[in-house]
C-alpha positions in Angstrom: -12.8 7.0 31.9 -13.7 3.3 32.3 -12.0 0.9 34.7 -10.5 -2.4 33.7 -13.0 -4.5 35.6 -16.2 -3.2 33.7 -14.5 -3.7 30.4 -13.4 -7.2 31.3 -17.0 -8.0 32.5 -18.4 -6.8 29.2 -15.9 -8.8 27.2 -16.7 -11.9 29.3 -20.4 -11.5 28.7 -19.6 -11.3 24.9 -17.9 -14.6 25.1 -14.3 -13.4 25.4 -13.3 -14.2 29.0 -10.4 -11.9 30.1 -9.4 -11.6 33.7 -8.4 -8.1 35.0 -5.2 -9.6 36.4 -4.0 -10.2 32.8 -4.1 -6.4 32.2 -2.2 -5.6 35.3 0.3 -8.4 34.7 1.0 -7.1 31.2 1.4 -3.5 32.5 3.9 -4.5 35.2 5.8 -7.0 33.0 9.4 -6.0 32.2 10.1 -5.3 28.5 10.9 -8.2 26.3 14.4 -9.0 25.1 13.5 -7.8 21.6 12.3 -4.5 22.9 15.5 -4.0 24.9 17.6 -5.0 21.9 15.7 -2.6 19.6 16.2 0.3 22.0 20.0 -0.5 22.0 20.2 -0.7 18.2 18.1 2.4 17.2 20.8 5.0 18.2 23.5 2.8 16.5 21.5 2.6 13.3 20.8 6.3 13.4 24.6 7.0 13.9 25.7 4.7 11.1 23.1 6.2 8.7 24.3 9.7 9.5 28.0 8.8 9.2 27.4 7.5 5.7 25.7 10.7 4.6 22.2 9.1 4.7 22.8 7.0 1.6 22.8 3.5 3.1 19.7 1.5 2.5 18.7 -1.7 4.3 21.2 -4.0 2.5 24.3 -1.8 3.1 23.2 -0.8 6.6 22.8 -4.5 7.6 26.3 -5.3 6.2 27.8 -2.3 8.0 26.2 -3.1 11.3 27.5 -6.7 11.2 30.9 -5.5 9.9 31.3 -3.2 13.0 30.2 -6.1 15.3 27.4 -4.1 16.7 27.7 -3.4 20.4 31.0 -5.3 20.6 30.4 -9.0 21.0 26.6 -9.2 20.8 24.9 -11.4 18.3 24.7 -10.2 14.7 21.7 -8.1 13.6 19.2 -9.8 11.3 18.3 -8.1 8.0 14.6 -8.0 8.9 15.5 -6.3 12.2 17.5 -3.7 10.4 14.6 -3.1 8.0 12.1 -2.8 10.8 14.1 -0.4 12.8 15.0 1.7 9.9 11.4 2.0 9.1 10.6 2.9 12.7 13.2 5.6 12.6 12.0 6.9 9.2 15.4 6.2 7.5 15.8 5.3 3.9 18.6 4.9 1.5 19.1 6.9 -1.7 17.8 5.2 -4.8 20.2 4.9 -7.8 17.4 5.5 -10.3 17.4 9.1 -11.3 14.3 9.1 -13.6 12.1 12.1 -13.4 8.3 11.8 -12.8 6.9 13.6 -15.8 3.1 13.1 -15.2 1.5 14.0 -12.0 -2.2 13.2 -11.8 -4.5 16.0 -10.8 -6.3 15.9 -7.4 -9.4 18.0 -8.3 -12.5 17.1 -10.3 -12.3 16.7 -14.0 -13.5 20.1 -15.4 -12.7 19.7 -19.0 -15.6 20.4 -21.4 -17.1 17.5 -23.4 -16.6 18.9 -26.9 -18.1 15.9 -28.7 -21.2 15.8 -26.5 -21.0 12.2 -25.5 -24.0 10.7 -23.7 -23.5 7.2 -22.3 -27.1 6.5 -21.4 -29.3 3.8 -22.7 -32.5 4.9 -24.4 -34.4 2.4 -22.3 -33.6 -0.3 -19.7 -31.9 -3.5 -20.8 -30.9 -2.0 -24.2 -27.4 -1.7 -25.5 -26.0 -0.1 -28.6 -23.3 -2.2 -30.4 -21.1 -1.2 -33.2 -17.9 -2.6 -34.8 -15.2 -0.1 -35.6 -12.7 -0.8 -38.4 -9.6 1.1 -39.5 -8.9 1.2 -43.2 -5.3 2.0 -44.2 -6.2 2.7 -47.8 -8.8 5.3 -46.9 -6.4 7.7 -45.3 -6.9 6.3 -41.8 -10.6 6.8 -41.7 -12.6 4.9 -39.1 -15.8 3.3 -40.3 -18.7 2.2 -38.1 -19.9 -1.1 -39.5 -23.0 -3.0 -38.7 -24.5 -0.6 -36.3 -27.4 -2.3 -34.5 -29.2 -2.6 -31.2 -29.1 -5.8 -29.0 -30.9 -6.7 -25.9 -28.7 -6.9 -22.8 -29.0 -10.3 -21.2 -30.0 -10.3 -17.5 -26.8 -12.2 -16.7 -24.7 -9.7 -18.6 -22.8 -12.6 -20.3 -23.5 -11.5 -23.9 -22.0 -8.0 -23.5 -18.9 -9.0 -25.5 -20.9 -10.7 -28.3 -21.1 -8.8 -31.6 
């Protein structure tokens, strides 16, 4: 839709001088050594992952690739390269943990009724209701509200924790 020259002119006027020749040079430049090596390794990683029933993770895949002397005589594969290429290919190992996920949070709005009719509103601005709740073992686990009183809320909100 837009050419390279108008975009470079706009960028130059914004204080980011870029010559159009840099775009064309980058477009015609041959691929880097890393890109070439990555394209050679991707089918090998996919093959090794499939041969091992898709259970190898990054650690074992890295060891297996270097054990096989990847591509016969090339330099060994770095672990970070193995991890990056496995992520690009969407390959993962099987986790040993077999724990089940028992709680799945809901995605919809909370539609449960408020049975105790809680209202968390102040009766007027800068007013806070404060109460201390104690649990008494001797009174059959009854909770007692002690010292119910109102306090003014400081403008800096530093006194919220004070009782």
